[in-house]
C-alpha angles and dihedrals in degrees: 000000000000120000091243092053091046090053095046091048091047092050092046090048093051093047090052093046089048089057091046093050093047089052095049091042090055090052091048095046100043096076090053091054092251136112122225091257092052090048089050094052094045090046091055090059103039094101099034138001113257137187115249091252093057090049091051092049091047093050097039093235134116122284089230094057091048091048090053092051093042090051090050092047090052091047090051094047096247097112137013137206118244131188113271109221087200096052125021095205099039103076121201120246114220131171122250121222087260088056094047091049089051091052089047090056088060094053099084092053092043090052092049089051092048090050091050092050091050092046091051098040101028125240096270095049090046091053090047091051090054090049095049094047093048090048093048089050091051092049091050092050089050095054104111096203134007111217118249118239 
């Protein structure tokens, strides 16, 4: 397979997977009163509070879209803004107990999906998939320039 074909097929596969993951995420999140985007932002701050810009970098999405979601989560009582000792204006987003409880309600469905994927792919192939996707993301992050058309 030529490099250009491999790149095209990889990109198309990732775009399709993104759509598939978004659709299943919406189905998993809906019963907990969340959307996939809300779950994504809450999930990013479960371990530690982060500023909006850091969430956006971690998720590979725009700061503006994270800001809109974070503002909505705060308005709905699922998250709150806290002072950021490292930056006076960039507040930290952290989940409230209500936000953590919503994410907890998603965990059983998430676990069932993980078990189905592991059963279909096998544990070794699932682990290899994770490794390859994480490595591809690292390489993409490391590209200094992307050629213009």
